[in-house]
C-alpha positions in Angstrom: 24.5 -127.6 62.5 23.6 -128.6 66.0 20.6 -127.2 66.5 18.7 -127.1 70.1 15.8 -127.5 68.8 16.0 -130.5 66.5 13.2 -133.3 66.5 15.6 -136.1 67.8 15.2 -139.1 65.1 14.3 -142.4 66.5 12.2 -145.5 65.1 9.2 -146.5 67.6 6.3 -149.2 67.2 2.5 -148.3 68.1 0.8 -151.4 67.5 1.4 -152.4 64.2 2.8 -149.3 63.1 6.3 -148.3 63.2 7.0 -144.7 63.3 10.2 -142.8 61.9 11.0 -139.6 63.2 13.1 -136.9 62.6 16.1 -136.5 60.4 16.9 -139.7 58.3 20.4 -139.0 56.9 24.2 -140.5 56.4 24.8 -139.4 60.4 21.9 -141.8 62.1 20.8 -144.0 59.0 22.1 -147.2 60.6 21.0 -146.7 63.8 17.6 -146.0 62.6 17.5 -149.3 59.9 18.7 -151.4 62.9 16.4 -150.2 66.0 13.0 -150.0 62.7 14.5 -154.1 62.3 14.7 -154.9 65.8 10.6 -154.0 66.0 9.8 -156.6 63.2 7.9 -159.4 64.1 5.4 -161.8 62.7 2.0 -159.4 61.7 1.5 -157.2 59.0 3.2 -153.6 59.7 2.9 -150.3 58.3 5.7 -147.7 58.3 4.7 -144.2 58.7 7.1 -142.2 57.7 5.0 -138.5 58.7 7.6 -137.4 60.8 10.4 -137.5 59.0 11.6 -133.7 58.6 14.8 -134.1 56.7 16.1 -137.2 54.0 19.1 -137.5 52.0 19.4 -140.3 49.5 21.0 -142.7 52.4 17.2 -143.4 53.4 16.7 -145.4 50.0 19.1 -147.7 51.6 16.4 -147.9 55.0 13.7 -148.8 53.1 15.6 -151.4 51.0 17.0 -153.2 53.8 13.5 -152.7 55.7 11.8 -154.3 53.4 14.6 -157.2 53.0 13.9 -157.5 56.8 10.3 -158.2 56.4 10.6 -160.9 54.0 11.9 -162.8 57.2 9.1 -161.8 59.2 6.2 -160.8 57.8 4.1 -161.0 55.0 3.3 -157.6 54.7 5.2 -153.9 54.8 3.3 -150.5 53.5 4.8 -147.3 53.7 2.6 -144.5 54.6 2.8 -140.1 54.6 6.0 -140.4 52.9 7.6 -137.2 52.0 7.8 -135.3 48.8 11.5 -135.5 49.3 11.2 -138.9 49.7 9.4 -139.8 46.5 11.4 -137.9 44.6 14.8 -139.9 45.6 12.5 -142.8 44.9 12.2 -141.8 41.6 15.6 -140.1 41.0 17.1 -143.4 41.7 14.5 -145.3 39.6 13.5 -147.6 42.1 10.1 -146.7 41.8 9.9 -151.1 41.3 11.4 -152.1 44.3 9.6 -149.1 46.5 6.1 -148.5 44.9 4.7 -145.0 44.9 1.5 -145.5 45.3 -0.8 -142.6 43.1 -3.7 -142.5 45.8 -3.1 -139.6 46.7 -6.0 -140.2 49.3 -4.9 -142.3 51.8 -1.0 -141.3 51.4 -0.1 -144.9 51.2 2.1 -146.9 49.2 1.8 -150.6 49.5 4.8 -153.0 49.6 
């Protein structure tokens, strides 16, 4: 399905926040995973998922790979603004212990 108005899938950094934009699916998850890891450094990072437009189960592998990579680069990695579809996948695949889902709806942060 080619939609010319579709948001492109990119990962970019703004200060200590890594922003994921567009769909994260089997079609692009490997590139997004690698592009995200390339942005890691020795500073605490926040991954903002607010601009994610579509997910499939492969996003779980991306987040887990980022967590592994973060252990090599930084002490702190947190995910914020997770789409509800991602929260559902985290619960469905029973990885809440690995990717904790915060119940604090005011900040919508999931600390890792």
